[in-house]
C-alpha positions as CSV (number, residue, x, y, z in Angstrom):
1,X,19.9,15.2,-2.4
2,X,18.7,12.1,-0.5
3,X,16.5,9.6,-2.4
4,X,13.3,8.7,-0.6
5,X,10.9,5.8,-1.3
6,X,8.2,5.7,1.4
7,X,5.9,3.0,0.0
8,X,6.8,-0.6,-0.9
9,X,6.0,-4.2,-0.1
10,X,7.7,-7.4,0.9
11,X,6.7,-11.1,1.4
12,X,5.3,-10.0,4.7
13,X,2.3,-9.0,2.7
14,X,1.9,-9.1,-1.1
15,X,5.5,-8.4,-2.4
16,X,7.7,-11.1,-3.8
17,X,11.0,-10.1,-2.2
18,X,11.8,-10.9,1.4
19,X,12.4,-7.8,3.6
20,X,16.1,-8.4,3.4
21,X,16.0,-8.7,-0.4
22,X,13.8,-5.7,-0.8
23,X,16.1,-3.4,1.3
24,X,19.2,-4.7,-0.5
25,X,17.5,-3.9,-3.9
26,X,16.5,-0.5,-2.7
27,X,20.1,0.2,-1.6
28,X,21.3,-1.0,-5.0
29,X,18.9,1.5,-6.7
30,X,20.4,4.4,-4.7
31,X,17.6,4.8,-2.2
32,X,18.8,6.5,1.0
33,X,15.6,6.5,3.1
34,X,13.1,3.6,2.7
35,X,9.8,2.9,4.3
36,X,8.6,-0.7,4.3
37,X,4.8,-0.5,4.2
38,X,3.4,-3.9,4.1
39,X,-0.4,-4.4,4.3
40,X,-1.8,-4.5,7.9
41,X,1.3,-6.1,9.3
42,X,4.7,-5.1,10.8
43,X,6.3,-8.5,10.9
44,X,8.9,-7.6,8.2
45,X,10.3,-4.5,10.0
46,X,12.9,-6.2,12.2
47,X,14.6,-8.0,9.3
48,X,14.3,-4.9,7.1
49,X,15.9,-2.6,9.8
50,X,18.8,-4.9,10.4
51,X,19.5,-5.1,6.6
52,X,19.2,-1.4,6.3
53,X,21.8,-0.8,8.9
54,X,24.1,-3.3,7.1
55,X,23.5,-1.5,3.8
56,X,24.0,2.0,5.2
57,X,20.5,3.3,4.5
58,X,17.8,4.5,6.8
59,X,14.6,2.5,7.4
60,X,11.4,4.3,8.4
61,X,8.7,2.3,10.1
62,X,5.8,1.9,7.8
63,X,2.5,0.1,7.2
64,X,-0.4,0.3,4.7
65,X,-3.8,0.1,6.4
66,X,-6.9,-1.0,4.4
67,X,-10.0,1.0,5.3
68,X,-13.6,1.2,4.0
69,X,-14.8,4.7,3.1
70,X,-18.3,5.1,1.6
71,X,-18.2,1.4,0.6
72,X,-14.9,1.8,-1.2
73,X,-11.5,0.4,-0.2
74,X,-9.0,3.1,0.4
75,X,-5.4,2.7,1.7
76,X,-3.8,4.8,4.5
77,X,0.0,4.6,4.9
78,X,1.4,5.0,8.4
79,X,5.0,6.4,8.6
80,X,7.6,7.1,11.3
81,X,5.8,5.4,14.2
82,X,6.7,3.2,17.1
83,X,6.3,-0.3,15.8
84,X,6.0,-1.7,19.4
85,X,2.8,0.3,20.1
86,X,0.1,-2.0,21.4
87,X,-2.9,-0.1,20.2
88,X,-1.5,-0.1,16.6
89,X,-0.7,-3.8,16.9
90,X,-4.3,-4.6,18.1
91,X,-5.8,-2.6,15.3
92,X,-3.8,-4.2,12.6
93,X,-4.6,-7.7,14.0
94,X,-8.3,-6.7,13.9
95,X,-7.9,-5.7,10.3
96,X,-6.3,-8.9,9.3
97,X,-9.2,-10.9,10.6
98,X,-11.5,-11.9,7.8
99,X,-8.9,-12.1,5.0
100,X,-9.1,-15.9,4.9
101,X,-12.9,-15.9,4.6
102,X,-12.7,-13.3,1.8
103,X,-10.2,-15.4,0.0
104,X,-12.5,-18.4,0.1
105,X,-15.3,-16.3,-1.3
106,X,-13.0,-15.0,-4.1
107,X,-12.0,-18.5,-5.0
108,X,-15.6,-19.6,-5.1
109,X,-16.4,-16.7,-7.5
110,X,-13.5,-17.7,-9.8
111,X,-14.6,-21.3,-9.7
112,X,-18.0,-20.3,-11.0
113,X,-16.1,-18.9,-14.0
114,X,-14.4,-22.3,-14.5
115,X,-11.1,-21.3,-12.8
116,X,-10.5,-24.1,-10.4
117,X,-7.8,-24.3,-7.7
118,X,-7.6,-20.6,-7.1
119,X,-7.6,-20.7,-3.3
120,X,-4.7,-23.1,-3.2
121,X,-2.9,-21.3,-6.0
122,X,-3.2,-17.9,-4.3
123,X,-1.9,-19.3,-1.0
124,X,1.1,-20.7,-2.8
125,X,2.1,-17.1,-3.6
126,X,1.5,-15.8,-0.1
127,X,4.6,-15.6,2.0
128,X,2.5,-14.5,4.9
129,X,-0.7,-16.6,5.0
130,X,-2.4,-14.2,7.3
131,X,-2.2,-11.5,4.5
132,X,-3.7,-13.4,1.6
133,X,-5.1,-10.9,-0.8
134,X,-6.0,-10.0,-4.4
135,X,-2.5,-9.7,-5.6
136,X,-1.8,-13.4,-4.7
137,X,-4.9,-14.4,-6.7
138,X,-3.7,-12.2,-9.6
139,X,-0.3,-13.9,-9.7
140,X,-2.0,-17.3,-9.7
141,X,-4.1,-16.3,-12.7
142,X,-1.1,-15.1,-14.6
143,X,0.7,-18.4,-13.8
144,X,-2.3,-20.4,-14.9
145,X,-2.3,-18.5,-18.2
146,X,-5.7,-16.9,-17.8
147,X,-4.3,-13.5,-18.5
148,X,-1.0,-12.0,-19.5
149,X,-0.1,-9.9,-16.5
150,X,-1.2,-8.8,-13.0
151,X,-2.6,-5.5,-14.2
152,X,-4.9,-7.2,-16.6
153,X,-6.1,-9.6,-13.9
154,X,-7.3,-6.7,-11.8
155,X,-9.0,-5.0,-14.7
156,X,-10.9,-8.2,-15.8
157,X,-11.5,-10.0,-12.5
158,X,-10.5,-8.3,-9.2
159,X,-11.8,-4.8,-9.1
160,X,-15.3,-3.7,-8.0
161,X,-17.9,-4.8,-10.5
162,X,-15.8,-7.6,-11.9
163,X,-16.6,-11.3,-11.4
164,X,-13.8,-12.2,-9.0
165,X,-14.3,-9.2,-6.7
166,X,-15.6,-9.7,-3.2
167,X,-16.7,-6.8,-0.9
168,X,-15.1,-6.6,2.5
169,X,-15.5,-4.3,5.4
170,X,-12.2,-3.0,6.6
171,X,-11.4,-0.5,9.4
172,X,-12.9,2.9,9.4
173,X,-10.9,6.0,8.3
174,X,-11.1,7.3,11.9
175,X,-9.9,4.0,13.4
176,X,-6.9,3.8,11.1
177,X,-5.8,7.4,11.9
178,X,-6.3,6.8,15.6
179,X,-4.0,3.7,15.5
180,X,-1.3,5.4,13.6
181,X,-1.4,8.6,15.7
182,X,-1.4,6.5,18.9
183,X,2.0,5.1,17.8
184,X,3.3,8.6,17.1
185,X,3.2,8.3,13.4
186,X,1.9,10.2,10.4
187,X,-1.1,9.2,8.4
188,X,-0.8,9.4,4.6
189,X,-3.5,8.9,2.0
190,X,-2.0,6.4,-0.4
191,X,-2.1,6.8,-4.2
192,X,-5.2,9.0,-4.4
193,X,-5.3,8.9,-8.1
194,X,-6.0,5.2,-8.1
195,X,-9.5,5.5,-6.6
196,X,-11.3,7.1,-9.6
197,X,-13.7,8.9,-7.3
198,X,-14.3,12.0,-9.4
199,X,-13.5,15.5,-8.4
200,X,-16.2,16.1,-5.8
201,X,-15.9,12.7,-4.1
202,X,-12.1,13.1,-3.9
203,X,-12.5,16.5,-2.3
204,X,-15.0,15.0,0.2
205,X,-12.4,12.3,1.1
206,X,-9.6,14.9,1.5
207,X,-11.9,17.1,3.7
208,X,-12.8,14.2,6.0
209,X,-9.2,13.0,6.1
210,X,-8.1,16.5,7.1
211,X,-10.9,16.9,9.8
212,X,-9.8,13.6,11.3
213,X,-6.2,14.6,11.5
214,X,-4.7,13.2,8.3
215,X,-1.1,14.4,7.8
216,X,-0.2,13.9,4.2
217,X,-1.1,12.6,0.8
218,X,1.0,10.7,-1.7
219,X,1.7,13.1,-4.5
220,X,4.4,11.1,-6.3
221,X,3.7,7.4,-6.5
222,X,4.0,4.6,-9.0
223,X,0.3,4.8,-9.5
224,X,0.3,8.4,-10.7
225,X,1.0,9.6,-14.2
226,X,3.2,12.6,-14.8
227,X,0.0,14.6,-15.5
228,X,-1.5,13.5,-12.1
229,X,1.4,14.7,-10.0
230,X,0.7,18.4,-10.3
231,X,-3.0,17.8,-9.7
232,X,-2.3,16.1,-6.3
233,X,0.4,18.6,-5.5
234,X,-2.2,21.4,-5.9
235,X,-4.6,19.5,-3.6
236,X,-1.8,19.0,-1.0
237,X,-1.2,22.7,-0.9
238,X,-4.9,23.6,-0.9
239,X,-5.7,21.3,2.0
240,X,-2.4,22.0,3.8
241,X,-1.2,18.4,3.7
242,X,2.4,17.3,3.7
243,X,3.4,15.4,0.5
244,X,4.8,11.9,0.3
245,X,6.6,9.9,-2.4
246,X,6.7,6.1,-2.9
247,X,7.0,3.6,-5.7
248,X,4.5,1.1,-4.3
249,X,7.0,-1.5,-5.5
250,X,5.8,-5.1,-5.2
251,X,7.9,-7.1,-7.6
252,X,10.5,-6.6,-10.3
253,X,8.8,-5.9,-13.6
254,X,5.3,-6.1,-12.1
255,X,3.8,-2.8,-13.0
256,X,4.3,0.4,-11.0
257,X,7.8,1.7,-10.7
258,X,11.2,0.5,-9.6
259,X,12.3,1.3,-6.1
260,X,13.6,4.9,-5.9
261,X,12.8,5.6,-9.6
262,X,10.3,8.4,-9.0
263,X,9.3,11.7,-10.5
264,X,10.5,14.7,-8.5
265,X,8.3,16.1,-5.8
266,X,7.0,19.6,-6.9
267,X,8.8,22.4,-5.1
268,X,5.5,23.9,-3.9
269,X,4.9,20.8,-1.7
270,X,6.1,20.4,1.8
271,X,7.7,16.9,2.1
272,X,6.4,14.6,4.8
273,X,9.9,14.1,6.1
274,X,10.2,17.7,7.1
275,X,8.4,16.8,10.4
276,X,11.0,14.1,11.3
């Protein structure tokens, strides 16, 4: 049975491996079909596709779009689209605007805590300067010795309500779905178990996502525990969504799961790739 991994990141956003290195690692881990889903940017796809062809695996066009839904940041993965589509390109460019200003505000908040040099430190970890984000700040804080690992940085500093967090207004849910669908792709709600919305708020999100034409949700992901997989499998069936799988790999040994090392997709789910 083919091994799918439909969510991962390279240096084109907040991963630490180049697209070439990432695809080579995926092939070495036995992945047969890989989607590179960098945040709000497609610049890694050409290199990734050439490497995939050389390694004998299939690369699926992917992207992870940040959106704001009821004042919370949510991620929508786009899969299997035309990467040359102009409407999608314009939308992603629009979403990238403002990242630099947010980074400056985050650095200022950290400076108030006595952590100097955070802006320069974060940029040193950003392979794509246009995609500066929280993970780059997290790696800087680990390097500085402020905390032991990236996961702890987020818990102490970089999630809503913590001192280094800065609100930002991303694209709307409707806009993100429109961009992905204009390019002929599928819109997938990424790692729903990460949002800690509670039962009713999650159901509200899934209902709105469905009404706007959302195609799938991630059921098996590096962010979901074994106990969460059947919960989101049931929701996928209830709302008639296709189901996706992805490690959300960013870096070797940096939380989450290794490329391709995923729990099985429950048999009651219809896989997202059945429509390809």
